[in-house]
C-alpha positions in Angstrom: 33.4 4.5 10.1 35.5 6.5 7.7 36.3 4.8 4.4 38.7 6.1 1.7 37.3 6.4 -1.8 39.7 6.3 -4.6 39.1 6.9 -8.3 39.2 7.9 -11.7 41.0 10.7 -13.4 42.7 7.9 -15.3 39.4 6.3 -16.2 38.2 9.5 -17.8 41.1 9.4 -20.2 40.6 5.7 -20.8 37.0 6.5 -21.6 37.8 9.1 -24.2 40.4 6.8 -25.9 38.0 3.9 -26.0 35.1 6.0 -27.3 37.3 7.1 -30.2 38.4 3.6 -30.9 36.0 0.9 -29.9 32.7 1.5 -28.3 32.2 -2.1 -27.6 35.5 -2.5 -25.7 34.7 0.6 -23.8 31.5 -0.9 -22.5 33.5 -3.9 -21.3 35.5 -1.6 -19.0 34.1 -1.1 -15.6 34.9 2.1 -13.7 37.6 1.4 -11.1 38.0 3.1 -7.8 41.6 2.0 -7.4 43.4 4.4 -9.8 43.7 7.9 -8.5 42.5 9.3 -5.2 40.7 12.7 -5.5 41.7 14.8 -2.5 40.5 18.4 -3.2 37.4 20.2 -4.3 39.2 20.9 -7.5 39.5 17.2 -8.1 35.7 16.8 -7.5 35.0 19.5 -10.0 37.2 17.7 -12.5 35.0 14.6 -12.2 31.8 16.5 -12.7 33.2 18.7 -15.5 33.9 15.5 -17.6 31.3 16.8 -20.1 31.9 13.9 -22.5 30.2 11.7 -19.9 28.2 14.0 -17.6 26.5 16.1 -20.3 25.5 13.3 -22.7 21.9 12.3 -23.0 20.2 9.0 -24.1 19.0 9.3 -27.7 16.9 6.2 -28.4 13.7 8.1 -27.3 14.4 10.6 -30.1 15.0 7.9 -32.6 11.8 6.1 -31.6 9.6 9.3 -31.7 7.7 10.9 -34.5 10.2 13.7 -34.9 12.1 12.0 -37.7 12.0 9.3 -40.4 14.4 7.6 -42.9 14.1 5.3 -45.9 15.4 1.8 -46.4 18.9 2.9 -47.5 19.2 5.3 -44.6 18.0 2.6 -42.2 20.4 0.1 -43.5 23.3 2.6 -43.0 22.5 3.1 -39.3 25.5 1.7 -37.6 24.1 -0.5 -34.8 21.4 -3.1 -34.6 20.0 -1.2 -31.6 19.5 1.9 -33.8 17.8 0.0 -36.6 15.6 -2.0 -34.1 14.6 1.1 -32.1 13.5 2.9 -35.2 10.9 0.2 -36.0 10.2 -0.7 -32.3 11.3 -4.3 -32.5 10.6 -6.7 -29.6 14.2 -7.7 -29.6 15.9 -4.4 -29.4 19.4 -5.7 -29.0 19.7 -8.5 -31.6 22.5 -10.3 -29.9 24.1 -7.2 -28.4 24.2 -7.2 -24.6 24.5 -3.5 -23.7 22.9 -0.1 -24.2 24.8 3.2 -24.5 21.7 4.9 -23.1 21.7 2.7 -20.0 25.5 2.6 -19.6 26.2 6.4 -19.8 23.3 7.2 -17.5 24.6 4.9 -14.8 28.1 6.1 -15.3 26.8 9.6 -14.5 25.2 8.2 -11.4 28.4 6.5 -10.4 30.5 9.6 -10.7 27.9 11.6 -8.8 27.8 9.0 -6.0 31.6 9.1 -5.8 31.7 12.9 -5.5 29.0 12.9 -2.8 30.8 10.3 -0.8 34.2 12.0 -1.0 32.7 15.3 -0.3 31.5 14.0 3.1 35.1 13.1 3.9 36.9 16.3 2.9 34.0 18.7 3.7 35.9 22.0 3.2 35.0 25.3 1.7 31.3 25.6 2.6 30.0 27.6 -0.4 32.0 25.6 -3.0 31.2 22.3 -1.3 27.5 23.1 -1.5 27.9 23.9 -5.2 29.6 20.6 -5.8 27.0 18.7 -3.8 24.2 20.5 -5.7 25.9 19.7 -9.0 26.3 16.0 -8.2 22.7 15.7 -7.1 21.5 17.5 -10.2 23.5 15.1 -12.5 22.2 12.1 -10.6 18.6 13.2 -10.8 19.0 14.1 -14.5 20.4 10.6 -15.2 17.6 8.9 -13.3 15.0 10.9 -15.1 16.4 10.0 -18.5 16.5 6.3 -17.5 13.0 6.2 -16.3 11.7 7.8 -19.4 13.1 4.9 -21.4 13.2 1.8 -19.2 10.0 2.2 -17.2 6.4 3.0 -18.0 5.0 6.6 -17.9 4.2 7.9 -14.5 0.7 7.1 -13.2 -0.3 8.1 -9.7 -2.6 5.1 -9.4 0.0 2.5 -10.3 3.4 4.1 -9.6 3.8 2.2 -6.3 3.6 -1.2 -8.2 5.1 -0.3 -11.6 8.7 -1.4 -12.0 11.2 1.4 -12.4 15.0 1.2 -12.6 17.6 0.2 -10.0 18.4 3.0 -7.5 22.1 2.9 -7.1 22.9 5.4 -4.3 26.4 4.1 -3.5 29.6 4.0 -5.6 30.2 0.3 -4.5 30.1 -1.6 -7.7 29.4 -4.8 -5.9 26.1 -3.4 -4.8 23.6 -4.3 -7.6 20.1 -3.4 -6.4 17.0 -4.7 -7.9 14.5 -2.5 -9.7 12.8 0.1 -7.5 9.2 0.9 -8.1 8.4 4.0 -10.3 7.2 6.1 -7.3 10.5 5.5 -5.4 12.6 6.5 -8.4 10.6 9.7 -8.9 10.7 10.5 -5.2 14.5 10.2 -5.2 14.7 12.4 -8.3 12.5 15.1 -6.6 14.5 14.8 -3.4 17.9 15.2 -5.2 16.7 18.2 -7.2 15.2 20.1 -4.3 18.4 19.7 -2.3 20.4 20.6 -5.4 18.4 23.8 -5.9 19.2 25.0 -2.4 22.9 24.5 -3.0 23.4 25.5 -6.7 24.6 29.0 -7.5 22.5 31.4 -9.7 25.5 31.9 -12.0 27.9 29.3 -13.3 31.2 29.8 -15.1 30.0 27.6 -18.0 26.7 26.1 -18.8 27.8 22.5 -18.7 27.6 23.0 -14.9 24.0 23.2 -13.5 22.8 26.4 -12.1 19.9 27.1 -9.8 17.7 27.9 -12.9 18.7 24.6 -14.4 17.6 22.8 -11.2 14.3 24.6 -11.2 13.8 23.9 -14.9 14.5 20.2 -14.6 12.3 19.9 -11.6 9.5 21.6 -13.5 10.1 19.0 -16.3 9.9 16.1 -13.9 6.6 17.3 -12.4 5.2 17.8 -15.9 6.0 14.2 -16.7 4.2 13.2 -13.4 1.1 15.2 -14.3 1.5 17.4 -11.2 0.8 20.6 -13.1 0.6 22.9 -10.1 4.1 22.0 -9.0 5.4 22.1 -12.5 3.9 25.6 -12.9 5.4 26.8 -9.6 8.9 25.7 -10.4 8.7 27.1 -14.0 7.7 30.5 -12.6 10.7 30.4 -10.2 13.0 29.4 -13.0 11.8 32.3 -15.2 12.1 34.7 -12.3 15.9 34.0 -12.5 16.3 33.7 -16.3 13.7 34.6 -18.9 16.1 35.4 -21.7 14.9 34.7 -25.2 16.6 35.2 -28.6 14.8 37.3 -31.1 14.9 35.0 -34.1 14.9 37.9 -36.5 18.4 38.7 -35.2 19.8 35.3 -36.3 21.8 34.8 -39.4 19.9 32.3 -41.5 22.8 32.0 -43.9 24.8 30.2 -41.3 24.2 26.5 -41.6 24.1 26.3 -37.7 22.4 29.6 -36.8 22.7 29.2 -33.0 25.8 29.8 -30.9 27.0 27.4 -28.3 26.0 28.5 -24.8 23.6 31.1 -26.2 21.2 33.0 -23.9 18.4 30.5 -24.2 20.6 27.7 -22.9 20.0 27.0 -19.2 22.0 23.7 -19.0 24.1 22.4 -21.9 23.8 18.8 -22.8 23.8 16.9 -26.1 22.9 13.4 -27.3 25.2 10.5 -27.4 26.7 10.2 -30.9 24.5 7.6 -32.5 24.9 7.4 -36.3 21.3 8.4 -37.0 22.0 11.8 -35.7 24.7 12.6 -38.3 23.1 10.6 -41.1 22.2 12.7 -44.2 19.2 10.3 -44.5 17.6 11.2 -41.2 14.8 13.6 -42.0 12.3 15.7 -40.2 8.8 14.3 -40.2 7.0 16.1 -43.0 3.7 16.5 -41.1 5.6 18.2 -38.4 7.4 20.5 -40.8 4.1 21.5 -42.4 2.9 22.9 -39.0 5.2 25.9 -39.4 3.5 28.7 -41.2 4.9 31.5 -43.4 6.4 34.2 -41.2 7.4 31.7 -38.5 11.2 32.1 -38.4 11.7 28.7 -36.8 10.8 27.2 -40.2 14.0 28.8 -41.6 16.5 28.5 -38.8 15.5 25.0 -37.6 15.5 23.3 -40.9 17.3 22.9 -44.3 15.7 21.5 -47.5 17.9 19.0 -49.3 18.1 18.6 -53.0 15.7 15.7 -52.9 13.1 17.8 -51.1 13.5 16.2 -47.7 13.9 18.3 -44.6 16.9 18.1 -42.3 17.3 19.6 -38.8 20.0 22.2 -38.2 18.6 24.2 -35.3 20.7 22.7 -32.5 21.9 24.9 -29.7 25.4 23.4 -29.9 26.5 25.5 -32.8 27.6 22.3 -34.7 26.4 18.9 -35.8 25.9 17.7 -32.2 22.2 17.8 -31.1 21.2 19.8 -28.0 19.3 17.9 -25.3 19.6 20.2 -22.3 17.3 22.6 -20.5 16.3 25.8 -22.2 14.3 28.9 -21.5 11.7 28.2 -24.2 11.0 24.8 -22.7 10.3 26.5 -19.3 7.9 29.1 -21.0 6.0 26.3 -22.7 5.7 24.3 -19.5 4.4 27.3 -17.6 1.9 28.1 -20.4 0.7 24.5 -20.5 0.3 24.2 -16.7 -1.5 27.5 -16.4 -4.0 26.3 -19.0 -4.4 22.9 -17.4 -4.9 24.5 -14.0 -7.8 26.5 -15.6 -6.2 29.9 -16.2 -6.1 29.6 -20.0 -6.1 33.3 -20.6 -2.9 33.7 -18.6 -1.5 30.6 -20.2 -1.9 32.0 -23.7 -0.5 35.4 -22.6 2.7 33.6 -21.6 2.7 31.7 -24.8 2.1 34.8 -26.9 4.9 36.7 -25.2 7.4 34.0 -26.1 6.1 33.5 -29.6 6.7 37.2 -30.5 10.4 36.3 -30.6 9.8 33.5 -33.1 8.0 35.4 -35.9 8.8 38.1 -38.4 7.8 41.5 -37.1 4.2 42.3 -37.7 3.2 38.8 -38.8 2.4 37.1 -35.5 -1.3 37.1 -34.6 -1.6 36.4 -30.8 -3.6 33.3 -30.0 -7.0 33.4 -28.3 -9.2 30.5 -27.3 -12.8 29.9 -26.4 -12.1 27.4 -23.7 -9.4 25.4 -21.8 -9.4 22.5 -24.3 -8.8 24.8 -27.3 -6.0 26.6 -25.5 -4.4 23.3 -24.5 -4.4 22.2 -28.1 -2.7 25.4 -29.1 0.1 25.2 -26.5 0.8 21.5 -27.2 1.1 22.3 -30.9 3.6 25.1 -30.2 5.5 22.8 -27.8 5.7 20.2 -30.6 7.2 22.9 -32.9 9.6 24.4 -30.5 10.9 21.3 -28.9 11.7 19.4 -32.2 14.8 17.2 -31.9 15.3 18.1 -28.2 14.4 14.6 -27.0 11.3 15.7 -25.1 8.9 14.3 -27.7 9.2 10.8 -26.3 8.3 12.0 -22.9 5.4 14.0 -24.3 4.0 11.1 -26.3 4.1 8.9 -23.2 2.2 11.4 -21.1 -0.2 12.5 -23.7 -1.1 9.0 -24.8 -2.9 8.7 -21.4 -5.4 11.2 -22.7 -8.0 9.6 -25.1 -8.3 12.8 -27.0 -4.6 13.3 -27.6 -3.1 9.8 -27.9 -1.4 9.0 -31.2 -0.3 5.9 -33.1 2.9 6.3 -35.0 3.4 4.5 -38.4 6.6 4.0 -40.3 7.2 2.4 -43.6 10.3 0.6 -44.8 10.5 -1.3 -48.1 6.8 -1.6 -48.4 6.3 -2.8 -44.8 4.4 -0.7 -42.2 5.5 -0.7 -38.6 3.1 0.7 -36.0 3.7 2.0 -32.5 0.3 2.0 -30.9 -0.4 4.7 -28.3 -0.9 2.2 -25.5 1.9 -0.2 -26.6 4.3 -1.8 -24.1 7.0 -0.7 -26.7 7.0 2.7 -25.1 9.2 1.0 -22.5 12.6 -0.2 -23.8 14.0 -3.6 -22.7 16.7 -3.5 -20.1 20.1 -4.5 -21.6 20.7 -8.3 -21.4 24.0 -8.0 -19.5 22.2 -6.0 -16.7 19.4 -8.6 -16.5 22.0 -11.4 -16.2 24.4 -9.8 -13.8 21.9 -8.3 -11.4 19.0 -10.7 -11.9 16.7 -7.8 -13.0 13.2 -8.5 -14.2 12.9 -7.7 -17.9 10.3 -5.4 -19.4 7.7 -7.1 -21.5 7.4 -5.9 -25.1 
């Protein structure tokens, strides 16, 4: 039975206005399907090209990771209780607040994607362009679900995924449909299904990198399989992605005198996204972890173009691929190289894995100063690539995913310690606090089971 779906150019304008004025009141607004009726493929592109929503990523994983630190004054200045509580891994993340930007924006992306997919079934014109729109909507939906499950569900475990609670799978734009939480395996299977269909439909070239390309779909699929511990599949899709786009920047060509050395949409960007604008990201008192900074050796150009040393000796991050203060969180070519290298090593071909790593690292060092890595065995090689991943992916939002998956390895798990005003706060490697609590308003409205902290 045909049904007419109406919606939302107006709601996008409302969204922007509310974001600029009152975040809390914006969150009280629910998307409405009774405002404007999209009728053409151009209208559907307009929904997906709303980059303020569709290309924004959750940031609480970055804030909770060991990429950064602050002091008491900096912590006090963080704008929201959620930010302050996430930094020290409090049991009560929300402190009386009822919502979460990370949850809300991800499900808004899912909502828009569902709307596009449903309308596309009705208008179904222009085969090539329709496929590109379908692929884009499926990519955005999969990306949102992957971000959600990295925050609001436990790390993937093949043994328990069928019984571990995931997040609600909303596959319809009907706002009255409020499903319960699906199990982790069901969520991952839907992510994989969406991405595989998307890859078949997405074009190799896109007019701007806020739209997903075939390489972006392959790169994200490789990321998902890496999080699942399926290293063969992650390797296969990383290889396919690099066959389409293996472009790297020679860091010696960058202008280190520019405060933001990287251009927007540079050749290493596969899919452009950036973090939601939490105050910690623009605070002058959010610093790079000193242990991490000390991993960069003399001659490693990343030490210069990623970071700036403030007058008090603290290190700030300036290496975003946005060309400005916003922090990049999308898919990049270096990530895909590192995934391929790690998976080759984990699959036993550590010589080939280090060869891939070395070829990429040549672009990161001063000419003549890089000494290619060698290893005596698989474990040593794995330690090398994970260290380089740590250094390259700083402030990209992937560290939270990596901590969660690596903490399952007794030899690589890590406790994180933070100190504020003489008090130590500890995030133990196997802590339930690697799973954020679901926003209270969602628990109340949909009757969702809450995560234990």
